[in-house]
Each structure stands twice: as structure tokens, then as C-alpha cells.
C-alpha positions as CSV (number, residue, x, y, z in Angstrom):
1,X,-32.9,109.4,0.0
2,X,-35.5,108.5,2.4
3,X,-35.5,112.1,3.5
4,X,-35.9,113.4,-0.1
5,X,-38.8,110.7,-0.3
6,X,-40.6,112.1,2.7
7,X,-40.1,115.5,1.7
8,X,-41.8,114.8,-1.8
9,X,-44.9,113.4,0.2
10,X,-44.9,116.5,2.5
11,X,-45.0,118.4,-1.1
12,X,-48.0,116.4,-2.5
13,X,-49.5,116.8,1.0
14,X,-49.1,120.4,1.1
15,X,-50.8,120.8,-2.3
16,X,-53.6,118.7,-1.2
17,X,-54.1,120.9,2.0
18,X,-54.1,124.2,-0.4
19,X,-56.4,122.6,-2.8
20,X,-58.8,121.4,0.1
21,X,-59.2,125.1,1.4
22,X,-59.3,126.7,-1.9
23,X,-61.7,123.9,-3.3
24,X,-64.3,124.0,-0.7
25,X,-64.2,128.0,-0.7
26,X,-64.6,128.3,-4.5
27,X,-67.3,125.7,-5.0
28,X,-69.3,127.0,-2.1
29,X,-68.9,130.5,-3.7
30,X,-69.9,129.5,-6.9
31,X,-72.6,127.1,-5.6
32,X,-71.4,124.4,-8.1
33,X,-71.7,126.5,-11.3
34,X,-68.9,126.2,-13.7
35,X,-67.8,123.0,-11.9
36,X,-65.1,121.8,-14.2
37,X,-63.4,124.9,-14.8
38,X,-63.3,125.8,-11.4
39,X,-62.1,122.4,-10.1
40,X,-59.4,122.6,-12.8
41,X,-58.3,126.1,-11.8
42,X,-58.0,125.2,-8.2
43,X,-56.1,121.9,-9.0
44,X,-53.7,124.0,-11.3
45,X,-53.4,127.0,-8.6
46,X,-52.9,124.5,-5.6
47,X,-50.1,122.6,-7.4
48,X,-48.4,125.9,-8.6
49,X,-48.4,127.3,-5.0
50,X,-47.7,124.2,-3.3
51,X,-44.4,123.7,-5.4
52,X,-43.6,127.3,-5.2
53,X,-43.9,127.4,-1.2
54,X,-42.1,124.0,-1.0
55,X,-39.2,125.2,-3.3
56,X,-38.8,128.2,-1.1
57,X,-39.5,126.7,2.5
58,X,-37.6,123.5,2.0
59,X,-34.4,125.0,0.3
60,X,-31.9,123.3,2.7
61,X,-33.7,120.5,3.5
62,X,-32.9,118.3,0.5
63,X,-29.7,116.3,-0.2
64,X,-29.1,118.1,-3.4
65,X,-30.5,120.8,-5.8
66,X,-31.6,118.2,-8.1
67,X,-33.5,116.2,-5.6
68,X,-35.3,119.4,-4.5
69,X,-36.4,120.0,-8.1
70,X,-37.4,116.7,-8.7
71,X,-39.5,116.4,-5.6
72,X,-41.1,119.8,-6.0
73,X,-42.1,119.1,-9.8
74,X,-43.1,115.6,-9.1
75,X,-45.1,116.3,-6.1
76,X,-47.1,118.8,-7.8
77,X,-47.6,116.6,-10.7
78,X,-48.4,113.8,-8.5
79,X,-51.0,116.0,-6.6
80,X,-52.5,116.9,-10.0
81,X,-53.1,113.3,-10.9
82,X,-54.7,112.4,-7.5
83,X,-56.7,115.5,-7.5
84,X,-58.1,114.7,-10.8
85,X,-59.1,111.4,-9.9
86,X,-60.8,112.7,-6.7
87,X,-62.7,115.4,-8.7
88,X,-64.1,112.7,-11.2
89,X,-65.1,110.3,-8.5
90,X,-66.3,113.0,-6.0
91,X,-67.6,116.5,-7.2
92,X,-68.3,115.9,-10.9
93,X,-70.2,112.6,-9.9
94,X,-72.2,114.5,-7.4
95,X,-73.0,117.0,-10.0
96,X,-73.4,114.7,-13.1
97,X,-74.1,111.3,-12.2
98,X,-77.8,110.7,-12.9
99,X,-77.6,107.2,-11.0
100,X,-76.3,109.2,-8.1
101,X,-79.1,111.5,-8.2
102,X,-81.7,108.9,-8.0
103,X,-80.6,107.2,-5.4
104,X,-80.2,110.3,-3.4
105,X,-83.6,111.2,-4.1
106,X,-85.1,107.7,-3.2
107,X,-82.7,107.8,-0.1
108,X,-84.5,110.9,1.1
109,X,-87.9,109.8,0.6
110,X,-89.7,108.7,3.6
111,X,-88.2,105.6,5.0
112,X,-85.9,105.7,1.9
113,X,-88.7,105.0,-0.6
114,X,-90.0,107.0,-3.5
115,X,-92.7,106.2,-6.2
116,X,-91.3,106.0,-9.5
117,X,-94.0,108.7,-10.6
118,X,-92.8,110.8,-7.7
119,X,-89.1,110.2,-9.0
120,X,-90.1,111.4,-12.6
121,X,-91.8,114.4,-11.3
122,X,-88.9,115.4,-9.1
123,X,-86.3,114.7,-11.7
124,X,-87.2,115.4,-15.3
125,X,-85.5,114.4,-18.4
126,X,-85.6,118.2,-19.5
127,X,-83.8,119.4,-16.2
128,X,-80.5,117.0,-17.1
129,X,-80.5,117.8,-20.7
130,X,-80.9,121.5,-20.2
131,X,-78.1,121.4,-17.5
132,X,-75.7,119.5,-19.6
133,X,-76.5,121.8,-22.6
134,X,-75.5,124.8,-20.7
135,X,-72.4,123.2,-19.7
136,X,-71.4,122.3,-23.2
137,X,-72.0,126.1,-24.3
138,X,-70.1,127.5,-21.3
139,X,-67.0,125.0,-21.9
140,X,-67.0,125.7,-25.7
141,X,-67.8,122.1,-26.8
142,X,-70.8,123.3,-28.8
143,X,-71.9,126.8,-30.1
144,X,-75.0,128.5,-31.3
145,X,-74.9,129.0,-35.0
146,X,-78.1,130.8,-35.8
147,X,-80.9,128.7,-35.1
148,X,-78.8,125.8,-35.1
149,X,-76.0,124.2,-32.7
150,X,-72.6,123.2,-34.0
151,X,-69.7,121.5,-32.5
152,X,-66.3,123.5,-32.1
153,X,-63.1,122.0,-33.1
154,X,-62.6,121.1,-29.5
155,X,-66.2,119.3,-29.5
156,X,-65.4,117.5,-32.8
157,X,-62.4,115.9,-31.3
158,X,-64.2,114.9,-28.0
159,X,-67.2,113.5,-30.3
160,X,-64.7,111.6,-32.4
161,X,-62.9,109.9,-29.2
162,X,-66.2,109.0,-27.4
163,X,-67.8,107.7,-30.6
164,X,-64.8,105.6,-31.4
165,X,-64.4,104.4,-27.7
166,X,-68.2,103.4,-27.5
167,X,-67.9,101.5,-30.9
168,X,-64.4,100.1,-30.2
169,X,-65.8,98.7,-26.7
170,X,-69.2,97.6,-28.5
171,X,-71.4,99.8,-26.4
172,X,-75.0,100.2,-27.3
173,X,-75.4,103.6,-27.3
174,X,-79.3,104.2,-27.2
175,X,-79.2,107.9,-28.3
176,X,-77.1,107.0,-31.4
177,X,-79.8,104.2,-32.2
178,X,-82.4,106.8,-31.9
179,X,-80.2,109.2,-34.2
180,X,-80.0,106.6,-36.9
181,X,-83.4,105.5,-36.9
182,X,-84.6,109.1,-37.1
183,X,-82.6,109.7,-40.1
184,X,-83.0,106.7,-41.8
185,X,-86.9,107.3,-41.8
186,X,-86.3,110.8,-42.8
187,X,-84.1,109.4,-45.8
188,X,-86.9,106.9,-46.7
189,X,-89.8,109.6,-46.7
190,X,-87.5,111.8,-49.0
191,X,-87.5,109.1,-51.5
């Protein structure tokens, strides 16, 4: 049983090693474009290859065929969970976290200092919005409908989840305040 458990961890490690190599090569080749899709593909491929190689290479090493199956499938799924956490805390945060971008820019300034005006010159709101907008179009969360933008079914589900989560937690979402104010003043002026 201890041997089977150790082999399970070997499988998780093998999936991780495959992911590390694949992830670095693909991210560098794509220069961070389509990051989430690329990471998801790397995770899935690494889990499948790691499980398949382990199934083949460790055939006689397990105490039973059911332990072998459980370790290969469980190891691959365990890897997927850890890789998902890594991706959200690592590459996705590096790419998407406005806070990390601000800290990096201030850190890169002479003496790790930067004037606020210089920060806003280097890192504009329009740049952030444009990048996220392109990401939403590329991932199919929103689509163009003539001159307008529309949510897809997937986008609608995501919006409902995030709105419910924000409301349920009592978060003050400044952009929703701005949206409500804009639409309430438009309704008042129409009367």
C-alpha cells in the first residue's frame, strides 16, 4: 500500500514535470497571448500524457490493477487541481492583476519609486480595458453584434455567477454603481 501511494506521487510529479516543460515552451512561444486557453491545454495534455506514460511504464510496479488504475487517474486529477491553483496564483496573476502591475512598475522605478503621474502615464486604464476586452472576445464570453456587444450563453452564466457572488458577499462593485447611476439618470431624463 505504501508503495502504491509513493507511485501515485510519482505520477503527480511526472505530470508536473511534463507540464513545466510544455508550459514554459508554449508560453514563451505565444508570448502570453491566449494565456488561459494555452494553460488549460498544457494542463490537460500533461495530465493525459503523464497518466498514459505511467500506465505503461509502471505496469508491474503496483500491488494490483485497481491500485494502478486509481493511482494513474487519481494522480492525473490531483495534478490538474494543483496546476489550476498554480496557474491562477502565478501566470494568470502576472498577466491580469492590476495590483501586481502597479507594484512591478513602482519597483522598477529609480530607487523603487515612481511619481503617481508617471505611473498613470505608463499604465493607462484604456490599456487594461482593451486587453480584457480582447480576452473576452477571444474566449467567447462576449461577441460583436453589429455595433453592439452581446453576451454569449457562456458569458451570461459567468455574469450571473459573479453578480450573485458579489451581491451575496455584500461587495461594493464600483462599476455597477456607475452603471446604475448612468441608467437611472437616462431614465429620469426620458420622463
